N, C-alpha and C positions, 0 to 999 in steps of 0.2 A: 503493501500499499503506500502511496506517496502521503507527503506531510499532512495533506487534507483528509486523508483516511479514505480515499479513493482508490480501487481495485484497479489502478491503470497507471503505468509511466509514460512521459513525454520522450520521444525518441527523434533526435535531429539527423540521423544518418540512415542510409538504405537499410531496409529491413530484410530484403531477398537479395541472396547470393547465388552462385552457380559453382556446382561442383562436378568433376569427372568421376564416374564410377568405374568398377573393375571391369565392366565389359566395354569401356571406353565410350559410352554415351553419357550425355550431359544431364544434371538434375537441377531445377531451380528449387530452392529451399528457404525456409525461414531461417534467418542467421540466429536468432534466440533458441530456437527449439530443434533445428535440424530437420524438421518434418518437410517434405516434399511441399511445395506451393499448390494449391488448386485455383483453378479460375473457372469460368463458364465452361471451358473446353475440357476440364478435369485435370489430372494431377499433370505435373509437369516433369515427366520422367522421359527417359529414352529418347532425348534430343541430340541433335547435332550442337557443337560448340556454337555456331551462329544462331540457331535456333534458341539456345538457351540464353545466350547473350542479349537477344532482341527481347524476348519475354522477360528477362531479369530486369532491363532497363524500363520496359512498359510498366511492371509493376512498381517499380520503386518512384517512377514519376507521376503515377496514380496515386500513391501514398502521399507525395507531396514533401517539402522540405520538413514539414513538422507533422509526424503521424503519431497516432495513439496507439500503444499496443496493450492490450489486457494482460494484466499479469496471471500467471497460471495459479489457481488454487492449490493449497497445499493438500495433498491426499490425506494428510492427518487433521484437516481443520473440521470442525463440527458443522452441520446444516446451517447453524445460526451463524457463524461467523465467516463461512465461506461465500 
């Protein structure tokens, strides 16, 4: 939680990155969680480097210079505090 007690943080950097997988295909992923990104077309895995670059840049530009990322709830938090 931030200092106002809200369950999110403000982030001023790109939220999505790209990585090469063992099969030499590329994945666009969320840099905080490592989870492959999803958009209207589905998961962003199995891409060429060029496709991954374009999709990553598009996601980051839509997120804007100032995006809000919801902080994950603790798996140990009670439902009242999550």
